[in-house]
Structure formats: C-alpha cells, structure tokens
C-alpha positions in Angstrom: 72.2 50.5 102.3 73.6 47.1 103.4 76.4 45.0 101.9 76.6 41.2 101.7 79.9 39.5 102.1 80.3 39.2 98.3 79.7 42.9 97.9 81.5 44.5 100.8 84.8 44.9 98.9 83.0 47.0 96.3 83.9 50.6 95.2 80.4 51.5 96.4 81.2 50.6 99.9 84.5 52.5 99.9 82.7 55.5 98.5 79.9 55.3 101.0 82.4 55.1 103.9 84.5 57.9 102.6 81.4 60.1 102.3 80.3 59.6 105.9 83.9 59.7 107.3 84.4 63.0 105.3 81.2 64.4 106.7 82.4 63.5 110.3 85.7 65.2 109.7 83.9 68.3 108.2 81.7 68.5 111.4 84.8 68.5 113.6 86.5 71.0 111.3 83.5 73.3 111.6 83.8 73.4 115.4 87.5 74.0 115.3 87.3 76.8 112.7 84.6 78.5 114.9 87.2 78.4 117.7 89.8 79.9 115.2 91.9 76.8 114.9 93.7 77.1 111.5 92.5 73.9 109.7 94.5 73.3 106.6 92.7 70.2 105.2 90.7 67.1 105.9 90.9 63.7 104.5 88.9 60.4 104.5 89.9 56.9 103.5 87.3 54.2 103.2 88.8 50.9 102.0 87.8 48.7 104.9 89.7 45.7 103.5 93.0 47.4 102.7 95.7 44.9 103.9 98.4 47.7 104.0 96.6 49.1 107.0 97.4 46.0 109.0 100.8 47.5 109.9 98.9 50.1 111.8 96.3 47.6 113.1 93.6 49.7 111.4 91.5 50.0 108.3 89.4 53.2 107.5 90.5 56.5 108.7 90.3 60.3 108.4 92.2 63.3 109.5 92.0 67.0 110.2 95.3 68.7 109.6 96.6 72.1 110.6 98.9 74.7 109.1 102.7 74.6 109.7 102.4 77.9 111.5 100.0 76.4 114.0 102.5 73.6 114.6 105.3 76.1 115.2 103.2 78.0 117.7 102.1 74.9 119.5 105.3 72.9 119.6 108.1 75.1 118.4 108.7 73.4 115.0 107.0 73.2 111.6 106.4 69.5 111.5 103.2 67.8 110.6 100.4 68.1 113.2 96.8 67.0 113.1 94.0 65.0 114.5 93.6 61.5 113.1 90.4 59.5 113.4 91.1 55.7 113.2 88.1 53.4 112.5 89.4 51.0 115.1 90.7 53.3 117.9 89.0 56.7 117.5 90.8 60.0 117.7 94.4 60.9 118.4 96.6 64.0 118.1 99.8 63.5 116.2 103.0 65.5 115.8 105.8 64.4 113.5 108.8 66.8 113.8 110.6 67.7 110.6 113.3 65.2 109.8 112.6 63.2 112.9 111.9 59.9 111.1 109.1 59.2 113.7 105.9 57.6 112.6 102.4 58.8 113.4 101.9 56.0 115.8 105.1 56.9 117.7 103.8 60.4 118.3 100.1 59.7 118.9 98.3 60.9 122.0 95.0 59.1 122.1 91.8 60.8 123.1 89.7 57.9 124.3 86.0 58.7 124.7 84.8 56.0 122.3 85.0 55.5 118.5 82.8 58.4 117.3 82.6 61.1 120.0 80.7 64.3 119.2 82.6 67.0 117.3 82.5 69.3 120.3 84.2 66.7 122.4 87.0 66.3 119.8 87.5 70.1 119.8 87.7 70.0 123.6 90.4 67.3 123.3 92.4 69.6 121.0 92.0 72.4 123.6 93.6 70.0 126.2 96.4 69.3 123.7 97.1 73.0 123.2 97.5 73.3 127.0 100.0 70.4 127.2 100.6 68.7 123.8 103.0 66.1 125.2 100.8 64.9 128.1 97.2 65.4 126.9 95.3 62.2 126.2 97.1 58.9 126.6 100.0 57.1 124.9 98.1 53.9 125.3 96.0 53.1 122.2 92.4 52.0 122.8 90.6 49.5 120.6 86.8 49.8 120.0 86.4 47.7 116.9 88.2 44.8 115.1 89.9 45.9 111.8 88.1 45.0 108.6 84.9 44.1 110.3 81.2 45.2 110.2 81.2 48.0 107.6 77.4 48.3 107.9 77.7 49.1 111.6 80.3 51.7 110.9 78.2 53.3 108.2 75.2 53.5 110.5 77.2 55.1 113.2 78.5 57.8 110.9 75.6 58.3 108.5 74.2 61.3 110.5 77.3 63.3 109.3 76.8 62.6 105.6 76.5 65.7 103.5 74.6 66.3 100.2 77.2 68.6 98.7 80.2 66.5 99.6 82.6 67.0 102.5 85.3 68.7 100.5 82.9 71.4 99.4 81.7 71.8 103.0 85.2 72.2 104.4 86.1 74.7 101.7 83.1 76.8 102.5 83.8 76.6 106.3 87.4 77.7 105.8 86.3 80.6 103.6 83.8 81.7 106.2 86.3 81.5 109.0 89.0 83.3 107.0 86.5 86.1 106.1 85.5 86.5 109.7 89.1 86.8 110.9 90.1 89.3 108.1 87.1 91.5 108.8 87.8 91.5 112.5 91.5 92.3 112.0 90.8 95.2 109.5 88.2 96.8 111.7 89.8 96.3 115.1 90.0 99.4 117.3 93.1 101.2 118.5 95.3 99.9 115.7 98.9 101.1 115.5 101.0 101.7 112.3 103.4 98.8 112.1 107.1 99.5 111.3 107.8 96.7 108.8 110.5 96.8 106.2 110.1 94.8 103.0 112.3 94.2 100.0 110.6 95.2 96.8 110.5 91.6 95.7 108.8 90.6 99.0 106.1 93.3 98.4 105.6 92.1 94.9 105.3 88.5 96.1 102.7 89.5 98.6 100.6 91.4 96.1 100.9 88.5 93.7 99.7 86.2 96.4 96.7 88.4 97.1 95.9 88.6 93.3 96.0 84.8 93.3 93.5 84.7 96.1 91.3 87.1 94.3 91.4 84.9 91.2 90.8 81.6 92.9 88.6 82.0 96.0 84.9 81.2 95.4 84.0 83.6 98.2 82.9 87.0 96.9 83.8 88.9 100.0 87.3 87.4 100.2 87.8 88.2 96.5 87.0 91.8 97.1 89.1 92.1 100.2 92.1 90.6 98.4 91.6 93.1 95.5 91.4 96.1 97.8 94.3 95.0 100.0 96.4 94.6 96.8 95.5 98.1 95.7 96.1 99.6 99.2 99.6 98.1 99.4 100.5 99.2 95.9 99.4 102.8 96.4 101.2 103.1 99.8 104.4 101.7 98.2 104.0 104.4 95.5 103.0 107.3 97.8 105.1 106.6 100.9 104.3 106.2 104.6 102.4 109.4 104.8 99.6 107.8 102.7 99.0 105.0 105.2 95.7 106.5 106.3 94.7 107.6 102.9 94.7 104.3 101.0 92.4 102.1 103.1 89.9 100.6 100.7 90.1 97.2 102.4 89.2 98.8 105.7 86.2 100.6 104.3 84.9 97.4 102.6 85.4 95.4 105.8 83.4 98.0 107.8 80.5 97.3 105.4 80.7 93.6 106.2 80.3 93.9 109.9 
C-alpha cells in the first residue's frame, strides 16, 4: 500500500502504521517475556502528522511497559518504567519516579543501533539497563528520520512485523503463556519449604477473590484451572489449619500434569 500526499493524513494510514508498530512491539515483548521480564502492556501510536508531537521532536511511537514491581526491583521505586520506540530516534529506556515531575525525555537513555533494530537486540539493551540503569545507553538522543516524513518508507521497514490477529491479541497470548510457564515452574519446583506467612482474614479473602477474578477473565484454560485450584487450596488450608498444607495441593497436582 502507498499513500499520495492527499491521502497520507487518512485514518487508513494511521491504522496501517499502528498495526505494524504494534506488531514490532509484540515481537520485542515476545523476546522479553521469554527472558521472564514482566511486560505489563504495549502501545502503538500512528498519527504521523500529529503536531502535538512536535514538542518531543517526534511523530509515531510505541512502547513496552513493565510492572511497578519490576520498577521497584530495578530502581528502588514504583515509578513508570518502560521501553519507548520513537519513529524518529529508535529505542530508549525511560524511568519516571513517582511524584518527580520529570518528563520521559528527561529520563531517557537512548539505545542507538538504528531506527528498527531486531527485537533480540532491544532485549539485549534492556539487559544492559538492568545491570546499570542510569548509565546504560546514552543520554544523547540520535535522529534517524525527519518527523512527519516518508510514511511509506516507515511502513515498508516495519511491515514484516505485522500480525493477522492484531498486536493486542498477540501480546495477551504471549503474556498468558509466560505467566503459565512461571506458575507451573513455581508450583513444581523441587526442595520447597513451607513459608511462614501471616495474613489477616481480609487479606486472604482479597487474595482468593483476585484468583477467582483471574479464573473468570483469563482466556487461557490452564491459567483458569490453576487459579480455581489455588483458590480451593488456600480456602481449605485456612479452614483446616497449617497441618493440612501438604493435604490440599490440587494446584500442584495439576501443574505436574502440565510439565
């Protein structure tokens, strides 16, 4: 598909760009999730002529964002962290501490390596960030493309990452698969000890309610069954006491079947 000057502001162009940008983000998320990085969400924005992006000297963009728990482990606070792909400058890692008032640009550490590096290279950059988040990459922003220019060229560069089912569906499926793998591995790990954890009754109820919510919302059959069995295990142990910890292990038995 190509766009003439008269057509290149059309909704079709924006949709096409958001599809390929979303696919690119999904490809990066797949590598990260395989490496057990807790991806929370991805996004894609494809309005190549949006003047509000001029403040950032950009146009189209996408992001891969992480959980607040990941931010706390990495940097000691629960601020926003993620990887931003800018259609002008490529990838950067950003960290915006809670209540800091800093902008994304203020915190950006730029990867370099061109406008559309392979997903495995982006994952390698995040590995460098995890070793030294304040020094990895560069504070100097590169520029590989003029803002608002050549949408056809950008589409061609990214079209290999387009997905038939849509990037949001792809990322949801990838996150489910990664979550299922982690849960099965945790439940079936060898040499487990009994944890000494105290809970208020309200906290236990909230936890089981959350598991029931997962059971009712996840499209993944294995996750649904794991959530159901974990809910039952916790409820029965709360009723029967600590002595029943090895008796009520339905989730463990089901996880063993999934290995």
